[in-house]
N, C-alpha and C positions, 0 to 999 in steps of 0.2 A: 067225724068218723071215729067211732069208739072201737078199740080192738078187743077181741076175745080174751078172757082170762087165761094167762099162761103161767106155768110154774116151772121153775128150773132150780137146780141145786148147784151151789158153789161151796167148795170145802172151806174156803176162807171168808168169803163175803157173806154167805148165808142169806142171799137175797131171793125174792120171789116176785113175780109179776102179778099185778091185780089190775082191775079195770080203772082207768084214769077217770078223774071227775074234777075238772076245774075249768076256769074260763077260757073260752076260744079266743084266738087272735083274730082281729078284724081285718078285712081287705084294706089295702091302701086307699082305694077310692072311697071307702066309707069312714075312714078314721081321721080324727084331728091330730094324728100322729102321736108323738110321745105322750103328751098329757092324757089323751084318751086311753092309750094302751096301758098306762100305769093304773087307771082306775079298775081294771079287771082284777088286779091282785087285791086291792082294798075291798072290792066287792065280793070276791069269792076265794079269797085266799088263792194258672191254667196250668193238672200237670200231666202231659204226655212226655215221654222221654224222647223229645225231638228238639231240633235246633231253636225252635221258637220259645222253649221254656228256659228259664234261668234257674240254676240250682248250684249248690255247692256241697262239698262233702265235709262231714264233721266226724272226728274220731271219738269213739266212746271207749278208748282203752281196749281191754281184753274182750269187750263186747263187739268190737269191730268198727266198721265205718258205715255211716248212714248218709243218705242224701237229704238235704234240707232244702226245702222249696221256698223261694222268696218272690214269686210272681203270682198274682191273683189267678186261680184256675178258672176255667170255664164253668158256669154255673151247673151245666149238665153232669159235671164230674164230682159234685160235692156229696159228702156222706156225713151223717150224724152218728156219733158213737159214744158209748159210756163204758167206762172201765171201773172195776173195783180195786184200783191201784193207782199210784201216781205214774206219770210218764216223764221220761228224762227231758228237761227243758231244752236240751241241745237238739231234740228232734224237730224243733220248730223255730221259725224266724219270727221273733216277737217284736212288735212295733210299740206297743203300749201295755202297761201292766199296773195292777193295783192289788194290794194285799189288805186284808181286814180280819178283825177278830171281834166276836161278840157272843155272849151267852154260852160260852164253852166250846163253840165251834170256830174254826178259822178257814179262810178262803183266799185263793189267788186267782185273779181274773186277767187273762191275757188276750190281746188283739194280735192275731197272727196273719200271715199272708193269705190264707184261704178263709179264715173265719175267726174262731176263738178257741180258747182252752180254759175251762174252769176246774180248779182243783179244790175240793171241799173236804175238810177233815173234822171228825168229831169222835172222841173216845176210841181211838185206834182204827176207826173206819175211815177209809179214803175213797171218795168217788170223783172221777175225772170225766168231764164232758168235753167232747172234741168235735168241732165242725171243721172238716178238712177235705182235701181232695181224696178221691178213691185211689189215686195213684201214690198218695203219700205213704211211705213205708212204715206203718205203725204195727206194733205187736198185736198178737191175737190172745195172748195169755191174760186171763181174767177180764176178757171183753164181755160186758153184760148186755149191751145193745149195739146193733149196727144197722142203720137204715140208709138207703139212698135218699138223698134230700131232694125230694120232688113232691108236688102236691101238698097235702096236709097229713100230719101224723100226730098222734097222741099216745102216751104210754105212762105207766106208773110202776114204781118198783118199791117194795117193802124190804128193808134190810134188818139185820140183827139189832136188837135193842129198841125196835119200834121206829127207827129212822125211815123216813119216806122220801122218795125222789119222784117228782112229776115233771114231764116235759111235753112240749107242744111245739111243732114247727110248721111253717108255711112258706112255700115258694111261689111267688106271684110275678108273672110277666105282665107289664102294663104298657100302655101307650107312651111314646117318648114325652109328651107334654106332662103327663102325670108323674112319670119317673123323675124329670128334672125338678118339678115342683117338690116332690117328696125329698129329693136329695138336698135341695135348698133348705127345707124345713129341718132336716136331719142335721145339717151343718150348723144352722143358727141355734137350735135347741141344744145340740150336743156340746156347744162351747160353754153353755151355762151349767150343765150338770152331766155327770157321768164321764165315760171314757170314750174319747173320740179320736179317730185317726183318718187322715185323708191320704190315699195312695197316689202315686204319680200317674199321669195320664198314660194310657196304653199305647198311644200313637195314632190310632184311628179316630179317637175322640179327644177333645181338648181338656176334658174334665175326668179326673180319676175317680176310682171307687172310693166309697166311704164305709167305715165300720164304726158303729156306735153301740156301747153297752151301758145300760143302766142297772145299778144294783140297789136293791132296797133291803135293809136288814131289820130284823126284829130279834128279840131275845131268844126265840125258839124257831125262827125260820129265816130263810134268805131267798129272795126272788131275784132272778136275773133275766133281763130282757135284752136281746141282741138284735141288731139290725145291720145287715150287710148288703151293700148295693153292687150291681154288676152292669156297669154301663154299656158294655159291648152287647149285652143280651137284653137290656132294659128290664132287668130282673131284680127283685128284692127278696132277700131271705130274712124272715123274722122268726125268732125263737123265744120261748118263755120257759124257764126252769124254776122249780121250787124245791129247795132242800129244807126238810122239816124235822125237827127233833121230836121225840115221842112226848106225849102229853105227861105232865107231872102226875105222879100217883097221889 
C-alpha cells in the first residue's frame, strides 16, 4: 500500500512527506526470517489503566509526573510514531540499549516494554521513532507521524538538508505453530547478532514475548529492522526504517 503524497510544515524540523519507495517486508510464512529480511536493504536500500496493568510513576521535575509502563501491551493497542525531537528517556522502561556513531550521524536504539525507541541525530536534526502503546502518555509537540499499528503501512519523510526517513511496518497474526517456530528462530538468530530481549511469561503462556532489533550502518545511511512478538495474540510486529543522509554534492 502506497500512501498519497502529503506535505506539512514544521517551523523547526522543516520536513515534508513524499511517496515512499523501498522494499516491502515479507510475511512470516514466506520468509527465512532474519537473513532474508536483511537482503531487502542490500537489494533496495498491555496499557489500559486497570488492575491488570503494571506501571510506575516517574518525576520529571518541573515538568510533572508521568506514568511509565513496563508490561507488554496488547497488540491491538500499539501505535507507531515519529517525532522531530528527542523524548525524555524516563518516559520509557528500557530493557536493552545500544548507541552508535558513523559518518557524521549518531543513534541510540532501545528495546522498551511495548516495542522500541530509535533516536537518530545529524547536524542539529533529531528524529525519534517510537513503537508504543496508544495509552502511553507521550507528547504531541513536534510529532511528525502517528499511526495505529495494524495491517501494513509505508511512509517517507524528507527533512531539511536533504535527510530522508523511510518507514514500513506490518502486523501479522499467524497460526500457533508458525508463531512458535518464528519465535524460536528469532531467539536463536538474535543471540548471534543485533539487540535481543526476552520478556517474562504473562502467566497464561509459559513463554514470554521477544523483541529483536538489527541495525545496519553505512557511512550515509542506517537501516533498522525490528521484530516484536506478542504470544497472547500469536502476533508479530515487523518494522523497517531507513535514515539516510543527503547525497554528496
